[in-house]
A tleap script that builds the chain and sets N, CA, C and O, in Angstrom:
source leaprc.protein.ff14SB
mol = sequence {
  NMET THR LYS LYS GLN ILE GLN VAL ALA ALA
  GLY ILE ILE ARG ASN GLU PHE GLY GLN ILE
  TYR LEU THR GLN ARG LEU GLU GLY GLN ASP
  PHE ALA GLN SER LEU GLU PHE PRO GLY GLY
  LYS ILE GLU THR ASP GLU THR PRO GLU GLN
  ALA LEU LYS ARG GLU LEU GLU GLU GLU ILE
  GLY ILE VAL THR LEU SER ALA LEU PRO TYR
  ASP HIE PHE HIE PHE GLU TYR PRO THR LYS
  THR ILE GLU PHE PHE PHE TYR LEU VAL GLU
  GLU TRP ILE GLY GLU PRO PHE GLY ARG GLU
  GLY GLN GLU GLY PHE TRP ILE HIE GLN SER
  GLU LEU GLU GLU GLY GLN PHE PRO PRO ALA
  ASN ALA ASN ILE VAL ASN ARG LEU LYS HIE
  GLU ILE CTYR
}
set mol.1.N position { -18.067 116.015 69.536 }
set mol.1.CA position { -16.928 115.168 69.218 }
set mol.1.C position { -16.707 114.146 70.345 }
set mol.1.O position { -16.698 114.495 71.525 }
set mol.2.N position { -16.534 112.908 69.960 }
set mol.2.CA position { -16.321 111.851 70.945 }
set mol.2.C position { -14.866 111.869 71.405 }
set mol.2.O position { -13.941 111.967 70.600 }
set mol.3.N position { -14.696 111.775 72.698 }
set mol.3.CA position { -13.337 111.713 73.244 }
set mol.3.C position { -12.720 110.360 72.969 }
set mol.3.O position { -13.403 109.337 72.917 }
set mol.4.N position { -11.407 110.381 72.794 }
set mol.4.CA position { -10.680 109.130 72.631 }
set mol.4.C position { -10.723 108.346 73.951 }
set mol.4.O position { -10.543 108.916 75.027 }
set mol.5.N position { -10.960 107.052 73.852 }
set mol.5.CA position { -11.004 106.180 75.032 }
set mol.5.C position { -9.735 105.343 75.065 }
set mol.5.O position { -9.413 104.664 74.089 }
set mol.6.N position { -9.017 105.385 76.170 }
set mol.6.CA position { -7.769 104.635 76.289 }
set mol.6.C position { -7.819 103.819 77.576 }
set mol.6.O position { -8.285 104.301 78.608 }
set mol.7.N position { -7.338 102.589 77.509 }
set mol.7.CA position { -7.225 101.740 78.696 }
set mol.7.C position { -5.756 101.579 79.029 }
set mol.7.O position { -4.936 101.297 78.156 }
set mol.8.N position { -5.430 101.760 80.302 }
set mol.8.CA position { -4.031 101.713 80.740 }
set mol.8.C position { -3.908 100.792 81.947 }
set mol.8.O position { -4.731 100.834 82.861 }
set mol.9.N position { -2.871 99.962 81.938 }
set mol.9.CA position { -2.529 99.126 83.111 }
set mol.9.C position { -1.235 99.686 83.681 }
set mol.9.O position { -0.279 99.932 82.945 }
set mol.10.N position { -1.208 99.888 85.005 }
set mol.10.CA position { -0.013 100.459 85.640 }
set mol.10.C position { 0.309 99.658 86.886 }
set mol.10.O position { -0.574 99.115 87.551 }
set mol.11.N position { 1.610 99.598 87.187 }
set mol.11.CA position { 2.072 98.835 88.340 }
set mol.11.C position { 2.608 99.714 89.448 }
set mol.11.O position { 3.415 100.614 89.215 }
set mol.12.N position { 2.152 99.442 90.646 }
set mol.12.CA position { 2.724 100.053 91.851 }
set mol.12.C position { 3.723 99.024 92.352 }
set mol.12.O position { 3.364 98.067 93.039 }
set mol.13.N position { 4.980 99.239 91.995 }
set mol.13.CA position { 6.025 98.253 92.286 }
set mol.13.C position { 6.632 98.610 93.635 }
set mol.13.O position { 7.331 99.616 93.757 }
set mol.14.N position { 6.371 97.797 94.641 }
set mol.14.CA position { 6.790 98.116 96.001 }
set mol.14.C position { 7.757 97.062 96.534 }
set mol.14.O position { 7.475 95.865 96.485 }
set mol.15.N position { 8.903 97.521 97.044 }
set mol.15.CA position { 9.884 96.588 97.601 }
set mol.15.C position { 9.653 96.373 99.090 }
set mol.15.O position { 8.747 96.951 99.690 }
set mol.16.N position { 10.502 95.522 99.671 }
set mol.16.CA position { 10.330 95.165 101.093 }
set mol.16.C position { 10.608 96.317 102.043 }
set mol.16.O position { 10.319 96.218 103.236 }
set mol.17.N position { 11.166 97.413 101.529 }
set mol.17.CA position { 11.462 98.580 102.388 }
set mol.17.C position { 10.356 99.633 102.333 }
set mol.17.O position { 10.502 100.714 102.902 }
set mol.18.N position { 9.242 99.320 101.645 }
set mol.18.CA position { 8.146 100.277 101.513 }
set mol.18.C position { 8.444 101.359 100.500 }
set mol.18.O position { 7.844 102.433 100.542 }
set mol.19.N position { 9.368 101.089 99.585 }
set mol.19.CA position { 9.665 102.059 98.525 }
set mol.19.C position { 8.949 101.635 97.249 }
set mol.19.O position { 8.745 100.450 96.986 }
set mol.20.N position { 8.575 102.644 96.466 }
set mol.20.CA position { 7.854 102.399 95.216 }
set mol.20.C position { 8.733 102.860 94.060 }
set mol.20.O position { 9.353 103.922 94.122 }
set mol.21.N position { 8.779 102.041 92.993 }
set mol.21.CA position { 9.592 102.369 91.838 }
set mol.21.C position { 8.787 103.242 90.880 }
set mol.21.O position { 7.691 102.873 90.460 }
set mol.22.N position { 9.339 104.395 90.542 }
set mol.22.CA position { 8.685 105.329 89.648 }
set mol.22.C position { 9.613 105.660 88.480 }
set mol.22.O position { 10.832 105.514 88.568 }
set mol.23.N position { 8.998 106.108 87.389 }
set mol.23.CA position { 9.796 106.590 86.259 }
set mol.23.C position { 9.363 108.003 85.936 }
set mol.23.O position { 8.297 108.456 86.352 }
set mol.24.N position { 10.215 108.697 85.180 }
set mol.24.CA position { 9.931 110.078 84.810 }
set mol.24.C position { 9.531 110.092 83.333 }
set mol.24.O position { 10.200 109.490 82.493 }
set mol.25.N position { 8.442 110.780 83.034 }
set mol.25.CA position { 7.966 110.839 81.642 }
set mol.25.C position { 8.966 111.601 80.774 }
set mol.25.O position { 9.535 112.616 81.175 }
set mol.26.N position { 9.156 111.063 79.566 }
set mol.26.CA position { 10.141 111.641 78.658 }
set mol.26.C position { 9.629 112.916 77.986 }
set mol.26.O position { 8.423 113.141 77.887 }
set mol.27.N position { 10.559 113.734 77.532 }
set mol.27.CA position { 10.220 114.910 76.735 }
set mol.27.C position { 9.408 114.464 75.532 }
set mol.27.O position { 9.656 113.403 74.958 }
set mol.28.N position { 8.433 115.287 75.155 }
set mol.28.CA position { 7.621 114.958 73.986 }
set mol.28.C position { 6.352 114.209 74.348 }
set mol.28.O position { 5.453 114.087 73.516 }
set mol.29.N position { 6.258 113.696 75.596 }
set mol.29.CA position { 5.041 113.016 76.031 }
set mol.29.C position { 4.168 114.030 76.767 }
set mol.29.O position { 4.665 115.059 77.226 }
set mol.30.N position { 2.861 113.746 76.883 }
set mol.30.CA position { 2.019 114.570 77.751 }
set mol.30.C position { 2.629 114.541 79.136 }
set mol.30.O position { 3.133 113.506 79.572 }
set mol.31.N position { 2.589 115.655 79.828 }
set mol.31.CA position { 3.115 115.757 81.205 }
set mol.31.C position { 4.575 115.323 81.297 }
set mol.31.O position { 4.971 114.640 82.242 }
set mol.32.N position { 5.372 115.728 80.302 }
set mol.32.CA position { 6.805 115.418 80.300 }
set mol.32.C position { 7.420 115.852 81.616 }
set mol.32.O position { 7.027 116.873 82.180 }
set mol.33.N position { 8.371 115.094 82.104 }
set mol.33.CA position { 9.090 115.324 83.364 }
set mol.33.C position { 8.279 114.922 84.604 }
set mol.33.O position { 8.837 114.857 85.699 }
set mol.34.N position { 6.990 114.654 84.456 }
set mol.34.CA position { 6.196 114.205 85.605 }
set mol.34.C position { 6.640 112.794 85.986 }
set mol.34.O position { 7.224 112.073 85.177 }
set mol.35.N position { 6.356 112.416 87.224 }
set mol.35.CA position { 6.618 111.046 87.660 }
set mol.35.C position { 5.419 110.183 87.260 }
set mol.35.O position { 4.301 110.679 87.124 }
set mol.36.N position { 5.668 108.904 87.077 }
set mol.36.CA position { 4.552 107.998 86.768 }
set mol.36.C position { 4.843 106.594 87.275 }
set mol.36.O position { 5.988 106.208 87.507 }
set mol.37.N position { 3.762 105.854 87.435 }
set mol.37.CA position { 3.859 104.425 87.752 }
set mol.37.C position { 4.064 103.719 86.420 }
set mol.37.O position { 3.320 103.985 85.476 }
set mol.38.N position { 5.046 102.828 86.310 }
set mol.38.CA position { 5.300 102.156 85.022 }
set mol.38.C position { 4.074 101.383 84.551 }
set mol.38.O position { 3.310 100.845 85.352 }
set mol.39.N position { 3.909 101.341 83.240 }
set mol.39.CA position { 2.767 100.635 82.652 }
set mol.39.C position { 2.505 101.212 81.267 }
set mol.39.O position { 3.348 101.910 80.704 }
set mol.40.N position { 1.332 100.914 80.728 }
set mol.40.CA position { 1.022 101.437 79.414 }
set mol.40.C position { -0.319 100.948 78.901 }
set mol.40.O position { -1.110 100.337 79.619 }
set mol.41.N position { -0.539 101.243 77.633 }
set mol.41.CA position { -1.830 100.962 76.999 }
set mol.41.C position { -2.094 99.462 76.897 }
set mol.41.O position { -1.190 98.660 76.663 }
set mol.42.N position { -3.358 99.121 77.081 }
set mol.42.CA position { -3.823 97.731 76.964 }
set mol.42.C position { -4.195 97.503 75.501 }
set mol.42.O position { -5.010 98.238 74.943 }
set mol.43.N position { -3.592 96.477 74.876 }
set mol.43.CA position { -3.912 96.143 73.477 }
set mol.43.C position { -5.257 95.443 73.419 }
set mol.43.O position { -5.745 94.937 74.429 }
set mol.44.N position { -5.856 95.415 72.235 }
set mol.44.CA position { -7.201 94.867 72.047 }
set mol.44.C position { -7.360 93.434 72.543 }
set mol.44.O position { -8.398 93.075 73.100 }
set mol.45.N position { -6.322 92.614 72.337 }
set mol.45.CA position { -6.443 91.192 72.681 }
set mol.45.C position { -5.889 90.852 74.053 }
set mol.45.O position { -5.654 89.679 74.343 }
set mol.46.N position { -5.675 91.846 74.906 }
set mol.46.CA position { -5.053 91.599 76.208 }
set mol.46.C position { -6.009 91.868 77.365 }
set mol.46.O position { -6.905 92.707 77.270 }
set mol.47.N position { -5.799 91.139 78.458 }
set mol.47.CA position { -6.449 91.521 79.716 }
set mol.47.C position { -5.582 92.611 80.341 }
set mol.47.O position { -4.419 92.746 79.963 }
set mol.48.N position { -6.111 93.392 81.285 }
set mol.48.CA position { -5.274 94.387 81.942 }
set mol.48.C position { -4.028 93.784 82.581 }
set mol.48.O position { -2.957 94.389 82.524 }
set mol.49.N position { -4.146 92.601 83.189 }
set mol.49.CA position { -2.997 91.983 83.831 }
set mol.49.C position { -1.941 91.545 82.816 }
set mol.49.O position { -0.744 91.676 83.072 }
set mol.50.N position { -2.376 91.028 81.672 }
set mol.50.CA position { -1.419 90.653 80.618 }
set mol.50.C position { -0.679 91.896 80.113 }
set mol.50.O position { 0.534 91.861 79.903 }
set mol.51.N position { -1.416 92.988 79.922 }
set mol.51.CA position { -0.809 94.239 79.448 }
set mol.51.C position { 0.211 94.741 80.459 }
set mol.51.O position { 1.296 95.192 80.094 }
set mol.52.N position { -0.153 94.655 81.742 }
set mol.52.CA position { 0.755 95.106 82.800 }
set mol.52.C position { 2.073 94.342 82.711 }
set mol.52.O position { 3.147 94.944 82.697 }
set mol.53.N position { 1.986 93.030 82.652 }
set mol.53.CA position { 3.195 92.196 82.623 }
set mol.53.C position { 4.039 92.505 81.388 }
set mol.53.O position { 5.263 92.591 81.487 }
set mol.54.N position { 3.407 92.672 80.231 }
set mol.54.CA position { 4.137 92.979 78.997 }
set mol.54.C position { 4.803 94.355 79.109 }
set mol.54.O position { 5.979 94.512 78.782 }
set mol.55.N position { 4.038 95.347 79.573 }
set mol.55.CA position { 4.564 96.709 79.660 }
set mol.55.C position { 5.715 96.802 80.668 }
set mol.55.O position { 6.704 97.486 80.404 }
set mol.56.N position { 5.603 96.130 81.808 }
set mol.56.CA position { 6.663 96.201 82.807 }
set mol.56.C position { 7.948 95.562 82.288 }
set mol.56.O position { 9.047 96.021 82.597 }
set mol.57.N position { 7.803 94.511 81.505 }
set mol.57.CA position { 8.990 93.888 80.916 }
set mol.57.C position { 9.616 94.830 79.864 }
set mol.57.O position { 10.833 95.016 79.830 }
set mol.58.N position { 8.753 95.421 79.006 }
set mol.58.CA position { 9.258 96.312 77.949 }
set mol.58.C position { 9.861 97.596 78.519 }
set mol.58.O position { 10.915 98.049 78.073 }
set mol.59.N position { 9.180 98.175 79.507 }
set mol.59.CA position { 9.559 99.504 80.005 }
set mol.59.C position { 10.685 99.482 81.034 }
set mol.59.O position { 11.596 100.309 80.988 }
set mol.60.N position { 10.615 98.524 81.965 }
set mol.60.CA position { 11.597 98.550 83.057 }
set mol.60.C position { 12.308 97.221 83.279 }
set mol.60.O position { 13.031 97.060 84.262 }
set mol.61.N position { 12.108 96.276 82.375 }
set mol.61.CA position { 12.920 95.071 82.361 }
set mol.61.C position { 12.697 94.083 83.506 }
set mol.61.O position { 13.614 93.354 83.883 }
set mol.62.N position { 11.488 94.054 84.056 }
set mol.62.CA position { 11.231 93.054 85.119 }
set mol.62.C position { 10.174 92.052 84.665 }
set mol.62.O position { 9.324 92.350 83.826 }
set mol.63.N position { 10.253 90.857 85.246 }
set mol.63.CA position { 9.244 89.836 85.006 }
set mol.63.C position { 8.347 89.809 86.250 }
set mol.63.O position { 8.807 89.518 87.354 }
set mol.64.N position { 7.073 90.113 86.052 }
set mol.64.CA position { 6.126 90.186 87.163 }
set mol.64.C position { 5.674 88.807 87.570 }
set mol.64.O position { 5.185 88.033 86.747 }
set mol.65.N position { 5.842 88.496 88.859 }
set mol.65.CA position { 5.413 87.185 89.381 }
set mol.65.C position { 4.035 87.260 90.020 }
set mol.65.O position { 3.286 86.283 90.014 }
set mol.66.N position { 3.707 88.415 90.568 }
set mol.66.CA position { 2.434 88.563 91.261 }
set mol.66.C position { 1.953 90.003 91.100 }
set mol.66.O position { 2.698 90.947 91.360 }
set mol.67.N position { 0.702 90.162 90.670 }
set mol.67.CA position { 0.105 91.494 90.523 }
set mol.67.C position { -1.320 91.454 91.086 }
set mol.67.O position { -2.191 90.761 90.560 }
set mol.68.N position { -1.536 92.209 92.160 }
set mol.68.CA position { -2.845 92.220 92.799 }
set mol.68.C position { -3.598 93.498 92.422 }
set mol.68.O position { -3.033 94.589 92.507 }
set mol.69.N position { -4.877 93.379 92.001 }
set mol.69.CA position { -5.628 94.573 91.670 }
set mol.69.C position { -5.637 95.557 92.843 }
set mol.69.O position { -5.891 95.163 93.982 }
set mol.70.N position { -5.363 96.825 92.570 }
set mol.70.CA position { -5.285 97.835 93.617 }
set mol.70.C position { -6.363 98.904 93.434 }
set mol.70.O position { -6.988 99.329 94.405 }
set mol.71.N position { -6.579 99.334 92.206 }
set mol.71.CA position { -7.597 100.345 91.938 }
set mol.71.C position { -7.990 100.314 90.472 }
set mol.71.O position { -7.210 99.892 89.618 }
set mol.72.N position { -9.198 100.762 90.188 }
set mol.72.CA position { -9.715 100.809 88.828 }
set mol.72.C position { -10.616 102.032 88.753 }
set mol.72.O position { -11.564 102.151 89.529 }
set mol.73.N position { -10.330 102.936 87.831 }
set mol.73.CA position { -11.138 104.157 87.714 }
set mol.73.C position { -10.969 104.778 86.336 }
set mol.73.O position { -10.054 104.440 85.585 }
set mol.74.N position { -11.892 105.707 86.021 }
set mol.74.CA position { -11.831 106.476 84.781 }
set mol.74.C position { -11.404 107.886 85.127 }
set mol.74.O position { -11.773 108.417 86.175 }
set mol.75.N position { -10.617 108.498 84.238 }
set mol.75.CA position { -10.216 109.893 84.433 }
set mol.75.C position { -10.428 110.643 83.119 }
set mol.75.O position { -9.999 110.210 82.050 }
set mol.76.N position { -11.112 111.794 83.242 }
set mol.76.CA position { -11.432 112.609 82.062 }
set mol.76.C position { -10.396 113.711 81.881 }
set mol.76.O position { -10.228 114.569 82.748 }
set mol.77.N position { -9.714 113.677 80.761 }
set mol.77.CA position { -8.888 114.800 80.335 }
set mol.77.C position { -9.697 115.542 79.274 }
set mol.77.O position { -10.684 114.995 78.782 }
set mol.78.N position { -9.318 116.760 78.905 }
set mol.78.CA position { -10.099 117.513 77.917 }
set mol.78.C position { -10.274 116.769 76.575 }
set mol.78.O position { -11.319 116.892 75.937 }
set mol.79.N position { -9.261 116.003 76.149 }
set mol.79.CA position { -9.352 115.367 74.835 }
set mol.79.C position { -9.520 113.860 74.884 }
set mol.79.O position { -9.742 113.232 73.849 }
set mol.80.N position { -9.418 113.268 76.066 }
set mol.80.CA position { -9.511 111.802 76.133 }
set mol.80.C position { -9.981 111.357 77.505 }
set mol.80.O position { -9.889 112.090 78.490 }
set mol.81.N position { -10.493 110.124 77.538 }
set mol.81.CA position { -10.871 109.487 78.781 }
set mol.81.C position { -9.961 108.278 78.947 }
set mol.81.O position { -9.812 107.479 78.023 }
set mol.82.N position { -9.354 108.144 80.117 }
set mol.82.CA position { -8.464 107.018 80.363 }
set mol.82.C position { -9.081 106.137 81.438 }
set mol.82.O position { -9.478 106.615 82.501 }
set mol.83.N position { -9.155 104.843 81.146 }
set mol.83.CA position { -9.596 103.866 82.134 }
set mol.83.C position { -8.325 103.224 82.678 }
set mol.83.O position { -7.567 102.595 81.939 }
set mol.84.N position { -8.104 103.389 83.974 }
set mol.84.CA position { -6.886 102.898 84.615 }
set mol.84.C position { -7.137 101.598 85.385 }
set mol.84.O position { -8.160 101.444 86.053 }
set mol.85.N position { -6.205 100.690 85.279 }
set mol.85.CA position { -6.180 99.468 86.075 }
set mol.85.C position { -4.834 99.487 86.810 }
set mol.85.O position { -3.785 99.275 86.201 }
set mol.86.N position { -4.872 99.740 88.100 }
set mol.86.CA position { -3.641 99.762 88.892 }
set mol.86.C position { -3.485 98.444 89.623 }
set mol.86.O position { -4.440 97.902 90.179 }
set mol.87.N position { -2.246 97.935 89.611 }
set mol.87.CA position { -1.928 96.686 90.301 }
set mol.87.C position { -0.791 96.932 91.275 }
set mol.87.O position { 0.107 97.735 91.022 }
set mol.88.N position { -0.848 96.226 92.391 }
set mol.88.CA position { 0.244 96.243 93.355 }
set mol.88.C position { 1.161 95.071 93.004 }
set mol.88.O position { 0.731 93.918 92.985 }
set mol.89.N position { 2.411 95.378 92.732 }
set mol.89.CA position { 3.383 94.355 92.323 }
set mol.89.C position { 4.456 94.283 93.407 }
set mol.89.O position { 5.238 95.218 93.575 }
set mol.90.N position { 4.490 93.172 94.142 }
set mol.90.CA position { 5.476 93.025 95.207 }
set mol.90.C position { 6.404 91.821 94.976 }
set mol.90.O position { 7.295 91.551 95.781 }
set mol.91.N position { 6.182 91.110 93.876 }
set mol.91.CA position { 7.060 89.976 93.541 }
set mol.91.C position { 7.401 90.047 92.076 }
set mol.91.O position { 6.518 90.038 91.219 }
set mol.92.N position { 8.699 90.118 91.787 }
set mol.92.CA position { 9.161 90.169 90.402 }
set mol.92.C position { 10.581 89.636 90.333 }
set mol.92.O position { 11.244 89.445 91.352 }
set mol.93.N position { 11.038 89.398 89.091 }
set mol.93.CA position { 12.412 88.965 88.845 }
set mol.93.C position { 13.109 90.082 88.086 }
set mol.93.O position { 12.561 90.633 87.132 }
set mol.94.N position { 14.323 90.411 88.516 }
set mol.94.CA position { 15.095 91.438 87.841 }
set mol.94.C position { 15.144 92.724 88.651 }
set mol.94.O position { 14.415 92.881 89.631 }
set mol.95.N position { 15.996 93.630 88.240 }
set mol.95.CA position { 16.116 94.932 88.913 }
set mol.95.C position { 15.566 95.974 87.943 }
set mol.95.O position { 16.090 96.124 86.839 }
set mol.96.N position { 14.505 96.702 88.344 }
set mol.96.CA position { 13.910 97.649 87.390 }
set mol.96.C position { 14.873 98.768 86.976 }
set mol.96.O position { 15.638 99.287 87.788 }
set mol.97.N position { 14.812 99.113 85.713 }
set mol.97.CA position { 15.592 100.242 85.191 }
set mol.97.C position { 14.865 100.774 83.953 }
set mol.97.O position { 14.055 100.064 83.356 }
set mol.98.N position { 15.150 102.015 83.569 }
set mol.98.CA position { 14.486 102.626 82.435 }
set mol.98.C position { 15.005 102.102 81.108 }
set mol.98.O position { 16.014 102.590 80.600 }
set mol.99.N position { 14.330 101.120 80.544 }
set mol.99.CA position { 14.772 100.494 79.290 }
set mol.99.C position { 14.578 101.404 78.092 }
set mol.99.O position { 15.192 101.194 77.046 }
set mol.100.N position { 13.721 102.424 78.234 }
set mol.100.CA position { 13.423 103.304 77.097 }
set mol.100.C position { 14.125 104.658 77.277 }
set mol.100.O position { 13.762 105.651 76.648 }
set mol.101.N position { 15.143 104.669 78.156 }
set mol.101.CA position { 15.898 105.903 78.351 }
set mol.101.C position { 15.343 106.818 79.429 }
set mol.101.O position { 15.911 107.876 79.699 }
set mol.102.N position { 14.236 106.421 80.045 }
set mol.102.CA position { 13.620 107.263 81.078 }
set mol.102.C position { 14.337 107.064 82.422 }
set mol.102.O position { 14.878 105.993 82.695 }
set mol.103.N position { 14.330 108.092 83.237 }
set mol.103.CA position { 14.896 107.984 84.577 }
set mol.103.C position { 13.966 107.104 85.434 }
set mol.103.O position { 12.743 107.171 85.306 }
set mol.104.N position { 14.562 106.289 86.300 }
set mol.104.CA position { 13.761 105.493 87.212 }
set mol.104.C position { 14.412 105.507 88.580 }
set mol.104.O position { 15.638 105.518 88.690 }
set mol.105.N position { 13.592 105.508 89.629 }
set mol.105.CA position { 14.147 105.532 90.974 }
set mol.105.C position { 13.135 105.056 91.992 }
set mol.105.O position { 11.940 104.974 91.710 }
set mol.106.N position { 13.629 104.742 93.184 }
set mol.106.CA position { 12.800 104.289 94.296 }
set mol.106.C position { 12.515 105.487 95.201 }
set mol.106.O position { 13.402 106.300 95.458 }
set mol.107.N position { 11.287 105.591 95.676 }
set mol.107.CA position { 10.931 106.654 96.621 }
set mol.107.C position { 10.056 106.015 97.697 }
set mol.107.O position { 9.206 105.179 97.391 }
set mol.108.N position { 10.259 106.403 98.944 }
set mol.108.CA position { 9.459 105.807 100.016 }
set mol.108.C position { 7.996 106.195 99.843 }
set mol.108.O position { 7.676 107.332 99.499 }
set mol.109.N position { 7.117 105.230 100.088 }
set mol.109.CA position { 5.678 105.419 99.882 }
set mol.109.C position { 5.157 106.666 100.605 }
set mol.109.O position { 4.293 107.369 100.079 }
set mol.110.N position { 5.678 106.946 101.813 }
set mol.110.CA position { 5.180 108.090 102.589 }
set mol.110.C position { 5.667 109.426 102.019 }
set mol.110.O position { 5.176 110.482 102.416 }
set mol.111.N position { 6.638 109.385 101.081 }
set mol.111.CA position { 7.192 110.635 100.540 }
set mol.111.C position { 6.673 110.975 99.145 }
set mol.111.O position { 7.188 111.883 98.492 }
set mol.112.N position { 5.649 110.244 98.687 }
set mol.112.CA position { 5.052 110.529 97.393 }
set mol.112.C position { 4.365 111.901 97.437 }
set mol.112.O position { 3.788 112.263 98.462 }
set mol.113.N position { 4.419 112.657 96.355 }
set mol.113.CA position { 3.776 113.977 96.270 }
set mol.113.C position { 2.889 114.044 95.044 }
set mol.113.O position { 3.366 113.876 93.922 }
set mol.114.N position { 1.567 114.294 95.251 }
set mol.114.CA position { 0.623 114.330 94.128 }
set mol.114.C position { 1.063 115.289 93.024 }
set mol.114.O position { 0.897 114.989 91.841 }
set mol.115.N position { 1.618 116.432 93.401 }
set mol.115.CA position { 1.973 117.463 92.429 }
set mol.115.C position { 3.049 117.064 91.446 }
set mol.115.O position { 3.252 117.745 90.440 }
set mol.116.N position { 3.748 115.963 91.719 }
set mol.116.CA position { 4.814 115.524 90.811 }
set mol.116.C position { 4.302 114.561 89.737 }
set mol.116.O position { 5.071 114.117 88.884 }
set mol.117.N position { 3.004 114.237 89.778 }
set mol.117.CA position { 2.394 113.256 88.874 }
set mol.117.C position { 1.357 113.931 87.969 }
set mol.117.O position { 0.874 115.018 88.285 }
set mol.118.N position { 1.013 113.286 86.842 }
set mol.118.CA position { -0.117 113.786 86.046 }
set mol.118.C position { -1.391 113.814 86.908 }
set mol.118.O position { -1.514 113.030 87.850 }
set mol.119.N position { -2.337 114.711 86.592 }
set mol.119.CA position { -3.547 114.858 87.420 }
set mol.119.C position { -4.300 113.554 87.682 }
set mol.119.O position { -4.864 113.378 88.762 }
set mol.120.N position { -4.316 112.646 86.718 }
set mol.120.CA position { -5.067 111.389 86.883 }
set mol.120.C position { -4.548 110.559 88.056 }
set mol.120.O position { -5.290 109.739 88.597 }
set mol.121.N position { -3.304 110.751 88.457 }
set mol.121.CA position { -2.705 109.936 89.515 }
set mol.121.C position { -2.885 110.489 90.910 }
set mol.121.O position { -2.491 109.837 91.877 }
set mol.122.N position { -3.463 111.662 91.048 }
set mol.122.CA position { -3.547 112.334 92.352 }
set mol.122.C position { -4.188 111.467 93.440 }
set mol.122.O position { -3.651 111.369 94.544 }
set mol.123.N position { -5.322 110.844 93.142 }
set mol.123.CA position { -6.016 110.054 94.164 }
set mol.123.C position { -5.213 108.822 94.579 }
set mol.123.O position { -5.152 108.486 95.762 }
set mol.124.N position { -4.606 108.160 93.617 }
set mol.124.CA position { -3.776 106.962 93.898 }
set mol.124.C position { -2.601 107.353 94.781 }
set mol.124.O position { -2.311 106.685 95.774 }
set mol.125.N position { -1.925 108.442 94.413 }
set mol.125.CA position { -0.756 108.896 95.173 }
set mol.125.C position { -1.176 109.229 96.599 }
set mol.125.O position { -0.494 108.859 97.556 }
set mol.126.N position { -2.284 109.919 96.736 }
set mol.126.CA position { -2.801 110.302 98.044 }
set mol.126.C position { -3.144 109.068 98.881 }
set mol.126.O position { -2.823 109.003 100.068 }
set mol.127.N position { -3.793 108.100 98.254 }
set mol.127.CA position { -4.158 106.863 98.948 }
set mol.127.C position { -2.913 106.120 99.429 }
set mol.127.O position { -2.849 105.677 100.576 }
set mol.128.N position { -1.924 105.989 98.543 }
set mol.128.CA position { -0.681 105.279 98.909 }
set mol.128.C position { 0.045 106.010 100.035 }
set mol.128.O position { 0.560 105.381 100.960 }
set mol.129.N position { 0.084 107.318 99.955 }
set mol.129.CA position { 0.839 108.121 100.932 }
set mol.129.C position { 0.278 107.952 102.344 }
set mol.129.O position { 1.012 107.995 103.331 }
set mol.130.N position { -1.064 107.756 102.416 }
set mol.130.CA position { -1.692 107.686 103.739 }
set mol.130.C position { -1.954 106.256 104.193 }
set mol.130.O position { -2.512 106.040 105.269 }
set mol.131.N position { -1.561 105.289 103.393 }
set mol.131.CA position { -1.737 103.889 103.800 }
set mol.131.C position { -0.644 103.549 104.803 }
set mol.131.O position { 0.493 104.012 104.709 }
set mol.132.N position { -1.026 102.736 105.748 }
set mol.132.CA position { -0.018 102.212 106.690 }
set mol.132.C position { 0.649 101.052 105.981 }
set mol.132.O position { -0.023 100.120 105.538 }
set mol.133.N position { 1.946 101.101 105.873 }
set mol.133.CA position { 2.642 99.995 105.213 }
set mol.133.C position { 3.518 99.304 106.216 }
set mol.133.O position { 4.201 98.337 105.877 }
savepdb mol mol.pdb
quit
């Protein structure tokens, strides 16, 4: 059986204080209650960066002014393979909030914990946590 292939664009939204904006996955989703970097699926006619900008506006109500590629990798789950495009977003308009009812909050980059995220995010979280900012 062929695994489902999904492409996802996600934003590492970092403010001038070295804090990163995260949201909590809603009940009913895979890894409900886990923390995640805002973003979502890339539509067929979109580039990863276009998808990121659309998703950030839909999910957390910000307009992205600048998104720099941060990481790109594939992650295998038992039933699907996800191709991730992570962007560092340090310039935007608006104050992020959970537009879809999800909790959202700022956490300092050095205080990120891999165990609070879905398994696919472990390496990104680890990399961010140990980066000098």
